[in-house]
DRENPA-554802 format. One line per field, with one value per residue: x, y, z of N, C-alpha, C in turn; residue number from 0. Coordinates in Angstrom, 2 decimals, always signed. Example, Ala and Ser with C-alpha at 12.3 -4.5 7.8 and 13.67 -1.06 7.14 Angstrom:
! DRENPA-554802
n_x	(+13.19|+12.85);
n_y	(-5.69|-2.25);
n_z	(+7.80|+7.08);
ca_x	(+12.30|+13.67);
ca_y	(-4.50|-1.06);
ca_z	(+7.80|+7.14);
c_x	(+13.20|+12.90);
c_y	(-3.30|+0.03);
c_z	(+7.80|+7.87);
i	(0|1);
! end
This chain:
! DRENPA-554802
n_x	(-142.02|-142.99|-142.39|-145.00|-146.28|-148.31|-150.44|-152.98|-154.28|-155.12|-156.30|-158.84|-160.21|-163.07|-165.57|-168.17|-168.00|-167.67|-167.39|-165.29|-162.95|-159.97|-160.29|-160.26|-160.14|-163.21|-164.58|-165.98|-164.25|-162.06|-158.66|-157.75|-159.30|-158.35|-155.64|-155.96|-157.03|-154.83|-153.02|-154.25|-153.66|-154.82|-154.76|-153.69|-155.45|-157.68|-158.46|-159.06|-161.21|-163.00|-163.43|-164.56|-164.59|-162.10|-158.80|-155.87|-153.76|-154.64|-154.48|-151.74|-150.86|-151.83|-150.24|-147.70|-147.97|-148.32|-145.83|-144.12|-145.05|-144.43|-141.67|-141.07|-141.80|-140.09|-137.52|-134.43|-131.29|-128.88|-126.15|-122.80|-120.21|-117.51|-114.09);
n_y	(-39.94|-37.50|-33.99|-31.79|-29.34|-27.37|-27.00|-26.06|-27.28|-29.58|-29.01|-27.03|-24.11|-22.91|-20.75|-21.72|-24.46|-27.07|-25.33|-23.64|-25.05|-26.57|-28.63|-31.60|-30.81|-30.46|-32.12|-32.95|-33.70|-33.26|-32.12|-32.48|-34.65|-36.73|-36.82|-37.54|-40.11|-41.42|-41.14|-42.74|-45.16|-46.21|-47.73|-46.76|-47.96|-48.50|-45.92|-44.82|-46.44|-45.70|-43.05|-42.44|-40.30|-39.22|-39.41|-41.54|-39.87|-37.47|-38.18|-38.67|-36.05|-34.82|-36.03|-35.22|-32.45|-32.27|-33.22|-31.27|-29.04|-29.74|-29.83|-27.14|-26.13|-27.27|-26.80|-25.12|-26.84|-26.59|-24.30|-25.33|-24.97|-22.78|-23.23);
n_z	(+129.96|+127.64|+127.11|+127.85|+125.87|+126.05|+128.63|+128.45|+126.38|+127.48|+129.97|+131.60|+133.14|+134.35|+135.56|+135.47|+135.54|+137.71|+139.90|+139.26|+139.53|+138.23|+135.44|+133.37|+130.02|+128.37|+130.05|+133.31|+135.18|+137.75|+138.21|+140.77|+141.65|+140.01|+140.77|+143.44|+143.13|+141.99|+144.13|+146.00|+145.04|+142.76|+139.55|+136.21|+134.34|+135.99|+136.70|+134.19|+133.53|+135.52|+134.89|+132.09|+130.32|+130.06|+128.63|+128.18|+127.54|+128.69|+131.40|+131.67|+131.24|+133.55|+135.50|+134.67|+134.94|+137.73|+138.58|+137.50|+138.88|+141.52|+141.34|+140.93|+143.39|+145.22|+147.61|+146.91|+146.79|+149.47|+149.16|+148.60|+151.01|+150.59|+150.88);
ca_x	(-143.03|-142.50|-142.79|-146.27|-146.01|-149.36|-151.45|-154.31|-154.94|-155.62|-157.03|-159.54|-160.77|-164.19|-166.43|-169.42|-167.75|-167.10|-167.07|-164.05|-161.78|-159.37|-160.80|-159.81|-160.91|-164.35|-165.17|-166.20|-163.33|-161.06|-157.29|-157.65|-159.90|-157.44|-154.45|-156.37|-157.15|-153.47|-152.45|-154.88|-153.12|-155.54|-153.94|-154.16|-156.63|-158.81|-158.90|-159.69|-162.51|-163.86|-163.69|-164.46|-164.49|-160.71|-157.93|-154.59|-152.96|-155.09|-153.95|-150.29|-150.69|-152.06|-149.04|-146.59|-148.24|-148.03|-144.38|-143.52|-145.43|-143.64|-140.28|-140.99|-142.02|-139.07|-136.47|-133.13|-130.34|-127.96|-124.90|-121.65|-119.33|-116.23|-113.02);
ca_y	(-39.02|-36.37|-32.69|-31.23|-27.96|-26.48|-27.68|-25.56|-28.21|-30.68|-28.54|-25.75|-23.61|-22.00|-20.55|-22.46|-25.90|-27.55|-24.22|-22.98|-25.91|-27.00|-29.92|-32.07|-30.10|-31.19|-33.02|-32.37|-34.44|-32.31|-32.59|-32.94|-35.99|-37.69|-36.96|-38.30|-41.51|-41.94|-41.21|-43.87|-46.40|-46.67|-47.86|-46.02|-48.64|-48.30|-44.52|-44.63|-47.12|-44.90|-41.74|-42.73|-39.08|-38.79|-40.32|-41.80|-38.65|-36.54|-38.63|-38.40|-34.60|-34.54|-36.45|-34.34|-31.16|-32.40|-33.34|-29.96|-28.15|-30.13|-29.43|-25.69|-25.82|-27.85|-25.82|-25.32|-27.45|-25.58|-24.07|-25.87|-23.96|-22.63|-23.19);
ca_z	(+129.51|+126.88|+127.65|+127.39|+125.49|+126.53|+129.44|+128.10|+125.47|+128.32|+131.14|+131.53|+134.39|+134.05|+136.73|+135.35|+135.59|+138.98|+140.79|+138.88|+139.69|+136.97|+135.00|+132.06|+128.99|+127.82|+131.05|+134.63|+136.04|+138.22|+138.40|+142.15|+141.72|+139.38|+141.62|+144.63|+142.72|+141.87|+145.47|+146.69|+144.48|+141.57|+138.35|+135.04|+133.79|+136.89|+136.59|+132.88|+133.59|+136.40|+134.25|+130.65|+129.50|+129.94|+127.87|+128.82|+127.36|+129.72|+132.68|+131.64|+131.40|+134.96|+136.24|+134.29|+135.56|+139.17|+138.74|+137.22|+139.98|+142.69|+141.09|+141.12|+144.80|+146.07|+147.93|+146.26|+147.72|+150.02|+148.43|+149.35|+151.60|+149.91|+151.90);
c_x	(-142.38|-143.02|-144.11|-146.01|-147.03|-150.39|-152.85|-155.02|-155.53|-156.54|-157.79|-160.08|-161.82|-165.09|-167.69|-169.23|-167.06|-166.62|-165.75|-162.79|-161.24|-159.82|-160.09|-160.73|-162.01|-165.00|-165.48|-165.32|-162.20|-159.67|-157.14|-158.21|-158.96|-156.18|-154.78|-156.50|-155.77|-152.83|-153.00|-154.42|-153.87|-154.59|-154.51|-155.45|-157.86|-159.36|-159.61|-161.06|-163.50|-164.29|-163.56|-164.37|-163.06|-159.90|-156.64|-153.66|-153.35|-154.46|-152.44|-150.02|-150.89|-150.81|-147.86|-146.76|-147.91|-146.54|-143.70|-143.84|-144.62|-142.20|-140.10|-141.08|-140.94|-138.00|-135.17|-132.17|-129.38|-126.68|-123.75|-120.78|-118.00|-115.16|-112.23);
c_y	(-37.88|-35.07|-32.25|-29.76|-27.02|-27.27|-27.22|-26.46|-29.41|-30.21|-27.25|-25.41|-22.58|-21.93|-21.40|-23.98|-26.22|-26.40|-23.54|-23.80|-26.29|-28.42|-30.34|-31.43|-31.01|-32.16|-32.24|-33.09|-33.49|-32.96|-33.15|-34.36|-37.04|-37.90|-37.74|-39.78|-42.15|-42.11|-42.38|-45.21|-46.96|-46.72|-46.97|-46.64|-48.46|-46.89|-44.28|-45.31|-46.31|-43.58|-41.88|-41.49|-38.58|-39.85|-40.57|-40.60|-37.59|-36.90|-38.42|-36.91|-34.19|-34.88|-35.55|-32.96|-31.21|-32.48|-31.99|-28.98|-28.46|-29.68|-27.94|-25.32|-26.39|-26.81|-26.15|-25.95|-26.38|-25.49|-24.66|-24.72|-23.96|-22.45|-21.93);
c_z	(+128.74|+127.47|+127.02|+127.09|+126.10|+127.32|+129.07|+127.09|+126.23|+129.43|+130.82|+132.90|+134.02|+135.27|+136.68|+135.34|+136.91|+139.87|+140.49|+139.12|+138.31|+136.67|+133.71|+131.03|+128.43|+128.79|+132.31|+135.65|+136.44|+138.32|+139.80|+142.31|+141.15|+140.22|+142.89|+144.30|+142.59|+143.25|+146.27|+146.14|+143.29|+140.38|+137.24|+134.52|+134.67|+136.76|+135.26|+132.83|+134.44|+135.76|+132.73|+129.76|+129.37|+129.19|+128.65|+128.66|+128.38|+131.07|+132.75|+131.83|+132.86|+135.77|+135.93|+134.92|+137.04|+139.42|+138.52|+138.35|+141.23|+142.54|+141.33|+142.60|+145.73|+146.38|+147.21|+147.26|+148.25|+149.21|+149.25|+149.87|+150.85|+150.99|+151.84);
i	(0|1|2|3|4|5|6|7|8|9|10|11|12|13|14|15|16|17|18|19|20|21|22|23|24|25|26|27|28|29|30|31|32|33|34|35|36|37|38|39|40|41|42|43|44|45|46|47|48|49|50|51|52|53|54|55|56|57|58|59|60|61|62|63|64|65|66|67|68|69|70|71|72|73|74|75|76|77|78|79|80|81|82);
! end
């Protein structure tokens, strides 16, 4: 996957859409819903069929965002002891 420069071109958060949850821009499909579908084992093709308002690029952005978020939240490895 290539680096996504701006998630704002893929996602939006507005109080008047899905109670302010982050969604795929131009849809009512939440990031949480897509991540749950992936976690349950749904394939890209199944998810795209279930949510025809999103694109494969949208779904890749969701995965990249989740990976980047997880990387930021992982604890740093312990420093090696110096003899």
